[in-house]
C-alpha positions in Angstrom: 35.2 -128.8 -139.2 38.7 -128.8 -141.5 41.7 -128.8 -140.4 44.6 -126.3 -141.8 48.3 -127.8 -140.9 49.6 -124.8 -141.8 47.4 -122.2 -139.3 48.0 -125.0 -136.6 51.6 -125.4 -137.2 51.7 -121.6 -136.8 49.7 -121.6 -133.5 52.0 -124.4 -132.2 55.0 -122.3 -132.9 53.3 -119.5 -131.2 52.7 -121.2 -128.0 56.4 -122.2 -127.9 57.4 -118.4 -128.5 54.9 -117.5 -125.7 56.8 -120.2 -123.2 60.5 -119.2 -124.2 59.8 -115.6 -124.3 58.3 -115.8 -121.1 60.9 -117.8 -119.2 64.3 -117.1 -120.9 64.4 -113.7 -119.2 64.3 -116.1 -115.6 67.3 -118.1 -117.2 69.4 -115.1 -118.2 68.8 -113.5 -114.8 69.9 -116.6 -113.1 72.9 -116.6 -115.5 73.6 -113.0 -114.6 73.4 -113.7 -110.8 75.3 -116.7 -111.3 78.4 -114.5 -112.6 77.9 -111.5 -110.0 77.8 -114.3 -107.2 81.2 -115.4 -108.6 82.7 -112.3 -109.0 84.1 -111.3 -105.7 85.3 -114.9 -105.2 87.6 -114.5 -108.9 88.6 -110.9 -108.2 90.2 -112.1 -104.9 91.6 -115.2 -106.7 93.3 -112.5 -109.3 94.5 -110.3 -107.1 96.1 -113.0 -104.4 98.1 -114.2 -107.9 98.9 -110.8 -109.2 100.3 -110.1 -105.7 102.4 -113.2 -105.1 100.4 -114.0 -102.2 99.6 -117.5 -103.5 101.7 -119.6 -105.9 100.8 -120.6 -109.1 99.9 -124.5 -107.4 97.7 -122.7 -105.2 96.1 -120.8 -107.7 95.3 -124.0 -109.9 93.7 -125.4 -107.0 91.8 -122.7 -106.4 90.6 -123.0 -110.1 89.5 -126.2 -109.5 87.6 -125.2 -107.0 86.1 -122.1 -108.9 85.2 -125.1 -112.1 83.3 -127.3 -109.6 81.1 -123.9 -107.9 80.1 -123.0 -111.5 79.7 -126.6 -112.8 77.1 -127.0 -109.6 75.2 -123.6 -110.1 75.0 -124.0 -114.1 73.4 -127.3 -113.2 70.7 -125.5 -111.7 70.5 -123.6 -115.0 70.6 -126.7 -117.4 67.6 -127.6 -115.4 65.6 -124.4 -115.6 66.1 -125.0 -119.5 64.9 -128.1 -119.7 61.8 -127.3 -117.6 61.4 -124.0 -119.9 61.7 -126.8 -123.0 59.5 -129.3 -121.7 56.9 -126.6 -120.8 57.3 -125.4 -124.3 56.4 -128.7 -125.7 53.6 -129.4 -124.1 52.3 -126.2 -124.9 53.0 -126.5 -128.8 51.3 -130.4 -128.4 48.2 -128.8 -126.2 47.6 -126.8 -129.2 47.9 -129.5 -131.8 45.3 -131.7 -129.6 42.8 -129.4 -129.3 42.9 -128.1 -133.1 42.4 -132.2 -134.0 39.6 -132.3 -131.7 37.9 -129.5 -132.7 37.6 -130.5 -136.2 36.8 -134.2 -135.2 
């Protein structure tokens, strides 16, 4: 049996696209949820500062806290993205190995 590297690479790219297109919606959805969850806190913080209810120093302290909260949430997003990429790599390599085995 012959081995067509062009066809195999095309199949590998298709496998990657399938994984990424399937999982990217989950990643986008989680990112949106993060921002929706932070909306109330950020809105209250902005209103408190604009109304003069908190000082510049208190505002900056709260901003630092919010940054840490967002960073923690985005680390989860980073893990999701890495898992998606690993799944895509595994899928592409599976296609390649299968094609080589069929050609042998």
